[in-house]
C-alpha positions, 0 to 999 in steps of 0.5 A: 739673730738670737741664736735658740737656747739648746734643748734636750734634743739638740745636736750638740748634747749627743757630742757632749755625751760622746766626749764624756764617755770617752773621758770617764773610759780613760780615766777608768783605766788610767790607773790601770795603765800607769800602774804597769807602766810603773811597774814594768820600769821600775822591774825592768830597770836594772836588767838591760845590758849595761856593761862595756866588757866585751866576753874576753873582758876587754874594754867596749865603750868608755861610758860601760853603763850607756847601754843603760841609759839607751832603756832609761832616757825613752822609757822615762820620756815615755812615762812622761809623755802619757802622764802629760796626756792624761792632765787632758782628762784628768782635771784632779791630777791637772789641778795638783801639777800646776800647785806642784810646778809653782810651789815645789821647791826641790822642782826649782833648785832642780830646775836651777841645777840644771841651768848651772849644768848647762851653762857649765857646757860654755867651758867644756872640752868635749861639749857632745858628752856634756850635751849627752849627759844634758839630755839625759838630766832633762829626761829624769826631771820629766820623771821626776815631776811625773812621778812626784804627782802620780805617787799620790795615788798610793797604789801607783807608789806601791807599783814602783816598789814592788817592781823594784823589789820583786827584781831582786828575785831574778837579780840575786839567784843570777849574782849568787850563781856566778859567786859560786863560778856558775857561769851562764850563757847570757851573763858576761864571765866577770869574777864575782857575783856582778849579775846583769850589772857587768861589775860588782860595785854597781850591783852591790850600790842596787842592792843595798838601796832597795834593801830597805824598800824590800825591808818595808814591804815585808813589815807593811805586808806583815801588819795588814795580816796581824791587824785586819783580823776580820777580813777573811782567810783568803785575804789574810793568807795573801798578806801573809805570803807576800810578807814572807817573800819579801823578808826572803828577799831581804835576806837573800839581798843582804847575803848578796851584798857580802857576796860582793865583797863591796866595801862601799856598800857594807859601810853603807849598810852599817851606817843606816843600821846604826842610824835607823834606829835613833831616827825612830826613836826621834820620830817616836819622841812624843810616844815612847813607850817600852813597847817602842823601846822593845821592838827597837832593841830587838830590831838592832840587835837582829840586824847587828847579828845579820851583817857580823854573821854575814861577815863570818859566813864570808872570808874574802869580805871579812878581810877587805872590811878589816884591812879597811878598818885597820888603816882607819885614820890614815890617808892610805883607807882611801887607796887611789881616791886621795890622789883623784880628790887632791888632783880634783880641788886644784881643778876646782881652784882654778875652775871655780864658777863654772866647772870644766864643764858637765861630763867633761872631768875626765877629759880635764884631769890629764891636766891635773894629775899631778897639781896634788900628787901624781895620780898612780891610775893614770898610765899607758895602761889605765886612765881614771875618767871618775872622782869617785867622789860625785860631790867633789865631781859635780863642783868641778864640772858645774862649779860652786854654784851648782855644788851649793844649790845640789847640796840644798836639794839633798839636804831638804830631803832629809828636812822634810823626813825630820817635818813630815816623819811624825804624821802618820799619813807618811805611812812609814814610809819615811824609814826605808826612805831614809836609809836609802838616803844615807845609803846613796849620800855614802855611796856619793862619797866613796864611788861615782852613782851620779855617773851611773845608768840605773843609781842616777835614775834611782836619785830621782826616784828618792827625790819623787818618793820624799815629794809624795810624802803628804803633811796634812793638806799640805801636798807640796810643801 
């Protein structure tokens, strides 16, 4: 029997209308939900307790940032869950996701790297630790996909920037109080401005990575105040106030970096302060003017004055920096790192393809601690657990294949900046991203950010920011 065609009064129409209303309501509150989630995630990320030290200063965890992952891992999966759920009612986002999964080269490299990391577990001495690291990488890859697509909505991208930079309003004063030996009950009594990071080095790395983002937001709101003179006074006052707030955050964070006396962070700051003017002029090479040269020279001189002035104000930091400068050209500048690195190279030589297993460097290192030269940091009192070089540690743990893929993935971010930075739709975000990428590269060379909770998450955040920069209509090149 032929089915009668539906009429406007048929029973199916109320169902369709009801479904349409639900979808419209979900879409209406979607951006607000993700803006709140993303802001809270990046604002809270530096603060949950992360240290492995007890109040008496004894080691409590073998990975002193393990509690950080207890927050970051579920939070990353929660954002990914809501993102996947949103695909059921957000058709445009679903199309973007399909295009991203099919065409994005960075995601393919990440998955390939993840495959090599999983393969390395076949040679691991302690597979449980490797599995834990693998699960964390899996959660952050999900976070990377969600953020890279959500950041196409600029409001959501700025929610992450605001959360990251506003966290400095709490983080820096706490660390500065510790610098002046003002101990608060909820902060561990660790010497130096460690704040909630538990130790000065990760605190300084956090600061130097986020410093360019704070400077960018200050400039962004100042530009809105300066250019939109036709708007009402209340709006322009808000933009000027925001600009001054982020300028103050920038200066406070810069001061805090020099308080920590962390040379790796200071080196990263100096390097991107030197390279940034060259990159800025290169990106403007087709429209160079006297004004552009003047802004570049003035900004460079101001940053130089701030750095030199900070070194003059903090004598301990100046002493440590000058001691390193005097060692330039000598292997002693690396201190104990030369033993870690030399012995690790022998480890790579014996396990070139599968490595010793993800998260297993510390368990295999005792077999190689005398291969190059006896490691002074491996004795009955202290046992080094990280290479202090993420490039070498990745090659040692996961093999040369993973190392080469990682270099392709990381260098691709700089290539995208060079390729995309000339286009106005990047919104000047390429400049702070360039500085943060430079800083992360240097920290990976001399420390172990990929082994830490917050900085490992920040690595995937930088990748997501890079993928969110558009080039014309080609969103996912």
